[in-house]
C-alpha positions as CSV (number, residue, x, y, z in Angstrom):
1,M,-142.9,-4.4,-187.4
2,E,-144.1,-5.4,-183.6
3,I,-143.0,-8.7,-181.5
4,W,-145.3,-10.8,-178.6
5,L,-143.3,-10.5,-175.7
6,K,-145.8,-12.0,-173.5
7,S,-149.4,-12.2,-174.0
8,E,-152.5,-14.3,-172.8
9,P,-155.9,-15.4,-174.9
10,V,-158.7,-13.2,-172.4
11,F,-161.8,-14.6,-174.2
12,K,-163.0,-16.9,-176.4
13,G,-166.5,-17.4,-178.1
14,R,-167.6,-18.7,-180.7
15,I,-166.8,-15.6,-183.8
16,F,-164.0,-14.5,-182.3
17,S,-161.3,-14.7,-179.0
18,V,-159.2,-11.8,-177.7
19,R,-155.7,-11.7,-177.2
20,T,-153.5,-9.2,-174.9
21,G,-150.1,-8.6,-173.9
22,T,-147.2,-6.7,-174.5
23,V,-145.4,-6.4,-177.8
24,R,-141.9,-5.5,-178.5
25,L,-141.7,-2.1,-181.0
26,D,-138.9,-2.1,-183.6
27,D,-136.8,0.9,-181.8
28,G,-136.9,-1.1,-178.8
29,Q,-139.3,0.3,-176.5
30,T,-142.3,-2.1,-175.5
31,T,-146.2,-2.0,-175.5
32,Y,-149.3,-3.4,-174.4
33,R,-151.9,-4.5,-177.2
34,E,-155.8,-6.0,-177.2
35,V,-156.6,-8.2,-180.6
36,V,-159.2,-9.7,-181.4
37,E,-158.7,-12.9,-183.4
38,H,-161.1,-13.7,-185.7
39,P,-160.7,-16.8,-188.0
40,G,-162.1,-14.6,-191.6
41,G,-165.2,-14.4,-193.7
42,V,-166.8,-14.0,-197.2
43,C,-169.1,-11.6,-198.1
44,V,-170.9,-12.7,-201.7
45,L,-172.9,-10.0,-204.6
46,P,-175.3,-12.7,-206.1
47,W,-175.6,-10.7,-209.8
48,T,-178.6,-11.7,-211.8
49,G,-178.0,-10.0,-214.9
50,R,-180.1,-7.5,-214.3
51,S,-179.3,-6.4,-210.5
52,V,-178.0,-7.7,-207.6
53,I,-179.1,-9.2,-204.8
54,L,-178.9,-7.8,-201.2
55,V,-180.2,-8.5,-197.6
56,R,-181.5,-6.4,-194.4
57,Q,-181.0,-7.3,-191.3
58,F,-180.7,-6.6,-187.6
59,R,-177.4,-6.1,-186.1
60,I,-177.8,-6.0,-182.2
61,A,-173.9,-4.7,-181.9
62,L,-175.4,-1.2,-183.7
63,G,-178.8,-1.5,-182.8
64,H,-180.5,-1.2,-186.1
65,D,-180.7,-2.7,-189.0
66,I,-178.3,-2.9,-192.6
67,I,-178.4,-3.3,-195.1
68,E,-176.0,-6.3,-197.1
69,A,-174.0,-8.5,-199.1
70,P,-174.3,-12.1,-197.5
71,A,-171.8,-12.9,-195.2
72,G,-170.6,-15.4,-193.5
73,K,-167.5,-16.3,-191.5
74,L,-164.8,-18.9,-192.4
75,E,-165.1,-22.0,-189.9
76,G,-161.7,-22.6,-189.8
77,P,-157.8,-21.7,-191.0
78,D,-158.3,-25.2,-194.1
79,D,-162.4,-23.6,-194.9
80,D,-161.9,-22.3,-198.3
81,P,-163.1,-19.1,-198.8
82,E,-164.5,-19.7,-202.4
83,A,-166.9,-23.0,-201.1
84,R,-167.8,-21.2,-197.7
85,G,-169.1,-18.4,-200.4
86,R,-171.3,-21.1,-202.4
87,I,-173.0,-22.1,-199.0
88,E,-173.6,-18.2,-197.6
89,L,-174.9,-17.6,-201.1
90,E,-177.5,-20.5,-201.0
91,E,-178.2,-20.2,-196.9
92,E,-178.7,-16.7,-196.6
93,V,-180.9,-15.8,-200.4
94,G,-180.9,-18.9,-202.1
95,F,-179.1,-19.1,-205.1
96,R,-176.4,-21.3,-206.6
97,A,-173.9,-19.9,-208.4
98,E,-172.6,-21.3,-211.8
99,H,-169.3,-18.4,-211.6
100,M,-167.4,-16.9,-208.8
101,T,-165.4,-14.4,-209.4
102,D,-163.1,-13.2,-207.3
103,A,-163.0,-9.3,-206.3
104,G,-159.8,-9.3,-203.5
105,T,-160.0,-9.0,-199.7
106,I,-160.2,-6.7,-197.7
107,Y,-159.3,-6.3,-193.7
108,G,-162.0,-4.3,-192.0
109,T,-161.2,-2.9,-189.0
110,V,-156.9,-3.3,-188.9
111,G,-156.2,-1.6,-185.9
112,F,-157.2,-4.4,-183.2
113,C,-158.8,-7.0,-185.1
114,S,-158.2,-9.8,-187.9
115,E,-160.5,-10.9,-189.3
116,K,-159.5,-11.1,-193.4
117,I,-162.6,-11.2,-195.6
118,H,-163.2,-12.2,-198.9
119,L,-165.4,-10.4,-201.8
120,F,-167.0,-12.6,-204.7
121,V,-169.2,-11.4,-207.5
122,A,-171.9,-15.1,-207.7
123,S,-173.0,-15.1,-211.3
124,G,-175.1,-17.9,-213.4
125,L,-177.1,-18.2,-210.4
126,T,-179.9,-21.0,-209.9
127,T,-183.0,-20.5,-207.7
128,V,-182.4,-23.0,-204.9
129,P,-183.9,-23.2,-201.8
130,V,-183.5,-20.5,-198.6
131,R,-181.7,-22.4,-195.5
132,P,-180.8,-20.1,-193.2
133,E,-179.4,-20.9,-190.0
134,P,-181.8,-20.5,-187.3
135,E,-181.0,-17.3,-185.7
136,E,-180.6,-15.7,-188.7
137,R,-183.1,-13.0,-189.5
138,F,-183.6,-11.7,-193.3
139,E,-185.1,-9.2,-195.6
140,R,-184.1,-10.4,-199.1
141,I,-183.6,-6.9,-201.1
142,E,-182.9,-6.4,-205.4
143,W,-181.4,-3.5,-207.4
144,P,-181.0,-2.8,-210.4
145,V,-177.9,-1.1,-211.0
146,E,-178.7,2.5,-210.9
147,T,-179.9,1.8,-207.4
148,V,-176.6,0.6,-206.4
149,E,-175.0,3.6,-207.8
150,E,-176.8,6.4,-206.3
151,Q,-176.9,5.0,-202.9
152,L,-173.1,4.6,-203.2
153,R,-173.4,8.6,-204.3
154,R,-175.5,8.7,-202.0
155,H,-173.6,7.8,-199.2
156,T,-176.6,5.9,-197.4
157,L,-175.2,2.5,-197.3
158,Q,-173.0,1.4,-193.7
159,D,-171.3,-1.5,-194.2
160,A,-168.5,-0.9,-194.5
161,K,-167.4,-4.7,-196.8
162,T,-170.9,-4.1,-199.1
163,I,-169.7,-0.6,-199.7
164,V,-165.9,-1.9,-201.4
165,L,-167.8,-5.4,-202.8
166,L,-170.3,-2.8,-204.8
167,E,-168.3,-0.9,-205.8
168,R,-165.5,-3.3,-207.2
169,F,-168.5,-4.8,-208.5
170,L,-169.0,-2.3,-210.5
171,R,-165.4,-1.8,-211.7
172,L,-166.0,-5.4,-212.8
173,L,-169.2,-4.6,-214.4
174,R,-167.4,-1.3,-216.3
175,E,-164.6,-3.7,-217.4
176,N,-166.1,-6.7,-218.7
177,R,-165.1,-8.4,-216.1
178,L,-168.0,-11.3,-215.3
179,P,-169.5,-13.5,-217.1
């Protein structure tokens, strides 16, 4: 276990903050740490009963488009992940879900980032107007299960949260655990 001896926030942005400082290791030794503090997020896979809905989005950090499941940032410690997932589902791909099946949580970059991502499969979908944030740009993609399996088999997807969620979706589907 590590314990902060001294830490200070060195950056506070809209999406994350950065804290640096000194920690004591379990053997008493001290070392330096840099931590990205993130409020967490959600990632939701819409399931129509025949296909899944994904989005293609340009990511400036990567410098190219990437295919992802709809996702968003929690707005604070009291933000309910399922409720936030429902909001992101409506905003990004224009669906309201009757069912939100919990597919677990993941940490994407455990070495320096606290972001915890809550995963859901949305089903029983009803179409509603898409309401993206003014700065968001998406291309909606629809894939049948066979395409999902092929893309995973060929390792063409690159977004970790989406890969994990698609793998968990396929398991839930095989086990008949989706409404």
